[in-house]
C-alpha positions as CSV (number, residue, x, y, z in Angstrom):
1,M,68.2,120.1,79.6
2,S,67.6,123.4,77.6
3,V,70.4,125.9,77.6
4,R,68.5,128.4,79.4
5,L,67.9,125.9,82.2
6,Q,71.4,125.4,82.8
7,E,72.0,129.0,82.9
8,L,69.5,129.7,85.6
9,L,70.7,126.6,87.4
10,R,74.5,128.2,87.3
11,Q,73.4,131.5,88.2
12,K,71.3,130.0,91.3
13,A,74.3,128.1,92.3
14,L,76.5,131.2,92.2
15,L,74.0,133.0,94.2
16,A,74.0,130.2,96.9
17,E,77.7,130.5,97.3
18,Q,77.7,134.3,97.5
19,A,75.0,134.0,100.3
20,A,76.9,131.5,102.4
21,W,80.2,133.4,101.9
22,L,78.4,136.7,103.2
23,E,76.7,134.6,105.9
24,R,80.4,133.5,107.2
25,E,81.7,137.3,106.8
26,I,78.7,138.4,108.9
27,T,79.5,135.8,111.7
28,A,83.0,136.8,111.8
29,E,82.6,140.3,112.0
30,Q,80.0,139.7,115.0
31,A,82.6,137.4,116.5
32,K,85.3,140.5,116.3
33,A,82.6,142.7,117.7
34,A,81.5,140.7,120.6
35,G,85.4,140.4,121.6
36,G,85.7,136.5,121.1
37,P,88.1,135.2,118.9
38,A,87.2,135.0,115.3
39,E,86.3,131.5,113.7
40,P,88.8,131.0,110.6
41,L,86.8,131.1,107.3
42,P,86.8,127.7,105.6
43,A,88.5,127.7,102.1
44,P,86.1,128.4,99.4
45,L,85.0,125.1,97.3
46,P,86.8,124.7,93.8
47,F,84.7,126.1,90.8
48,S,84.0,122.6,89.5
49,A,82.4,121.4,93.0
50,T,80.1,124.3,93.3
51,M,78.8,124.7,89.8
52,P,77.4,122.5,87.0
53,A,79.7,122.7,83.9
54,P,78.7,125.7,81.6
55,A,76.5,125.0,78.4
56,A,78.1,124.3,75.4
57,P,77.5,127.3,72.8
58,V,75.3,126.2,69.9
59,A,77.4,125.6,67.0
60,A,75.1,125.4,64.1
61,V,73.8,128.8,62.6
62,S,70.2,128.4,61.3
63,A,69.9,129.4,57.4
64,G,67.5,132.0,58.4
65,A,70.3,134.1,60.3
66,A,72.9,133.2,57.2
67,A,70.4,134.7,54.9
68,A,70.0,137.7,57.1
69,D,73.7,138.1,57.4
70,A,74.0,138.1,53.7
71,E,71.1,140.8,53.1
72,A,72.9,143.0,55.8
73,E,76.2,142.8,54.3
74,A,74.5,143.8,50.7
75,I,72.8,146.7,52.2
76,I,76.4,147.7,53.6
77,A,78.2,147.1,50.3
78,Q,75.5,149.4,48.5
79,Y,76.4,152.5,50.6
80,R,79.9,151.7,51.3
81,Q,82.6,154.7,50.2
82,A,86.1,154.7,49.0
83,D,88.3,155.6,51.8
84,G,90.4,158.3,49.9
85,S,87.0,160.4,48.9
86,H,85.9,160.4,52.7
87,R,88.8,161.8,54.1
88,Q,89.2,164.3,51.5
89,R,85.6,165.3,52.0
90,V,86.4,165.4,55.7
91,K,89.4,167.7,55.3
92,W,87.5,170.2,53.1
93,G,84.6,170.3,55.5
94,C,87.1,171.4,58.4
95,I,88.8,174.0,56.7
96,L,85.5,175.4,55.4
97,Y,84.1,175.5,58.9
98,T,87.2,177.0,60.2
99,V,87.0,179.8,57.3
100,A,83.4,180.4,58.0
101,G,83.7,180.7,61.7
102,A,86.8,183.2,61.1
103,A,84.4,185.0,58.7
104,L,81.5,185.3,61.5
105,V,84.0,186.5,64.5
106,L,85.5,189.2,61.9
107,L,81.9,190.0,61.0
108,G,81.0,190.4,64.6
109,F,84.2,192.6,65.4
110,V,83.3,194.8,62.1
111,V,79.4,195.3,63.5
112,I,80.6,196.0,67.2
113,Y,83.4,198.7,65.7
114,V,80.8,200.1,63.7
115,L,78.0,200.7,66.3
116,A,81.0,202.0,69.0
117,R,82.0,204.6,66.1
118,R,78.4,206.0,65.6
119,R,78.1,206.9,69.6
């Protein structure tokens, strides 16, 4: 039996169990609403009794997947940078943005001041 078929059968069993539980809950609520004593709900079945065993994962990895992984690692290694240089660049970038932002705010105040003095 294929892995997909086993998974679909497991999902079907889960849905059937959920539908049965929902039906029991509806019956109990209808009995409460009618004023009669509610029937005690039966205990849920154990996991192994309601569903087939989950499929075992595929252990073997195909050669094509291993080659693709090696190629991906080579591409990543090509663009990988040293950690220290990246941190230093980020630090100086933050400082540059802070100085540029402060300069723009200062320039805005100067423009407003000059325009206000002309009037």
